C-alpha positions as CSV (number, residue, x, y, z in Angstrom):
1,M,-1.3,95.9,27.6
2,D,-1.5,94.7,24.0
3,Y,-4.2,92.4,22.6
4,Q,-2.1,89.3,22.8
5,S,-1.3,89.9,26.4
6,I,-5.0,90.4,27.2
7,V,-5.9,87.2,25.4
8,T,-3.2,85.3,27.2
9,F,-4.2,86.6,30.6
10,V,-7.9,85.7,30.0
11,M,-6.9,82.2,28.8
12,E,-4.7,81.7,31.9
13,M,-7.5,82.8,34.2
14,A,-10.0,80.5,32.4
15,G,-7.6,77.6,32.8
16,S,-7.0,78.4,36.4
17,V,-10.7,78.5,37.1
18,A,-11.3,75.2,35.2
19,F,-8.5,73.3,37.0
20,A,-9.4,74.8,40.4
21,A,-13.0,73.7,39.8
22,S,-11.9,70.3,38.7
23,G,-9.8,69.8,41.8
24,A,-12.4,71.3,44.2
25,M,-15.1,69.1,42.7
26,V,-13.1,66.0,43.4
27,G,-12.6,67.3,47.0
28,V,-16.3,68.0,47.4
29,E,-17.2,64.6,46.1
30,R,-14.9,63.0,48.7
31,N,-16.5,65.1,51.5
32,M,-13.3,67.0,52.3
33,D,-13.4,70.1,54.5
34,I,-13.0,73.6,53.2
35,F,-9.2,73.5,53.7
36,G,-8.9,70.3,51.7
37,V,-11.1,71.5,48.9
38,C,-9.2,74.8,48.6
39,I,-5.8,73.1,48.7
40,L,-6.8,70.5,46.1
41,G,-8.3,73.3,43.9
42,L,-5.2,75.5,44.3
43,T,-2.7,72.7,43.7
44,T,-4.6,71.5,40.6
45,A,-4.7,75.0,39.2
46,V,-1.2,76.2,39.7
47,G,0.9,73.1,40.3
48,G,1.6,72.3,36.6
49,G,2.6,75.9,35.9
50,V,5.1,75.9,38.8
51,I,6.7,72.7,37.5
52,R,6.8,74.1,33.9
53,D,8.5,77.3,35.0
54,L,11.1,75.4,37.0
55,I,11.8,73.1,34.0
56,L,12.2,76.2,31.8
57,G,14.4,77.9,34.4
58,S,11.9,80.7,35.0
59,T,12.3,81.5,38.7
60,P,10.5,82.3,40.8
61,P,7.5,80.7,39.0
62,A,4.8,83.0,37.6
63,T,2.4,81.9,40.3
64,F,4.7,83.5,43.0
65,Q,5.4,86.6,40.9
66,N,1.8,87.4,40.4
67,P,-0.5,85.9,43.1
68,I,-3.6,86.6,41.0
69,Y,-3.4,83.0,39.7
70,A,-3.6,81.5,43.2
71,A,-6.2,84.0,44.3
72,V,-8.5,83.1,41.4
73,A,-8.0,79.4,42.0
74,G,-8.7,79.8,45.7
75,A,-11.8,81.8,45.0
76,A,-13.1,79.2,42.5
77,A,-12.5,76.4,45.0
78,L,-14.3,78.4,47.7
79,V,-17.3,79.0,45.5
80,L,-17.6,75.3,44.8
81,F,-17.5,74.6,48.6
82,L,-20.5,76.8,49.2
83,P,-23.4,74.6,50.3
84,Q,-25.8,76.0,47.7
85,V,-23.3,75.3,44.9
86,R,-22.4,71.9,46.3
87,H,-26.1,71.0,46.5
88,L,-26.6,72.3,42.9
89,L,-23.8,70.1,41.6
90,M,-24.3,67.0,43.8
91,W,-28.1,66.6,43.4
92,D,-27.7,65.0,40.0
93,Q,-24.8,62.7,39.4
94,A,-25.0,63.1,35.6
95,L,-24.8,66.9,36.0
96,F,-21.8,66.5,38.3
97,D,-20.1,64.1,35.9
98,R,-20.7,66.4,32.9
99,S,-19.4,69.5,34.8
100,L,-16.3,67.6,35.9
101,F,-15.8,66.4,32.4
102,W,-15.9,69.9,30.9
103,M,-13.6,71.3,33.6
104,D,-11.2,68.4,33.0
105,T,-11.3,69.1,29.3
106,A,-11.0,72.9,29.4
107,G,-8.1,73.0,31.9
108,P,-5.7,70.7,30.1
109,G,-6.6,72.2,26.7
110,I,-5.9,75.7,27.7
111,F,-2.8,75.0,29.8
112,T,-1.2,72.8,27.2
113,V,-1.3,75.7,24.7
114,M,-0.1,78.1,27.4
115,G,2.8,75.8,28.4
116,I,3.9,75.5,24.8
117,R,3.6,79.3,24.4
118,A,5.7,79.8,27.6
119,A,8.5,77.5,26.2
120,F,8.6,79.4,23.0
121,G,8.8,82.7,24.9
122,Q,11.5,81.4,27.2
123,L,13.8,79.6,24.8
124,V,15.3,80.5,21.4
125,Q,14.8,77.2,19.7
126,P,12.9,74.7,21.9
127,G,12.9,71.1,20.6
128,L,9.7,69.3,19.9
129,F,10.1,66.9,22.8
130,L,10.5,69.8,25.2
131,L,7.5,71.6,23.8
132,V,5.3,68.5,24.1
133,F,6.7,67.6,27.6
134,V,6.2,71.2,28.9
135,G,2.7,71.4,27.3
136,V,1.6,68.2,29.0
137,V,3.2,69.0,32.4
138,T,1.6,72.5,32.4
């Protein structure tokens, strides 16, 4: 693996964790069970990438080609469901809100860049509208 591939992989993993945490935190806040928290975390983490890949014609989507994305998202959601972690986050509403804010900031920031990068990698001359659309959807 070259340097660029390693950086891309690390960024994708960071975005997956951030979005999984964001989705799982919402599930925990709404008192969902472990299944609901994990599905919400998983869907939040990989859903945009699946839609992006389908729009770009990359099938099957990367999530299904390499299950590491789903595994990392599921693990992050499971960690946030643990009673000790839940208690740590939920005991102070300001801490919970700040944590959710940072996860909701990191996830879209990272995945917008990754989505635009994917469009550049997939298409010869992607238009500006497609780049912006795919970045936002991712």
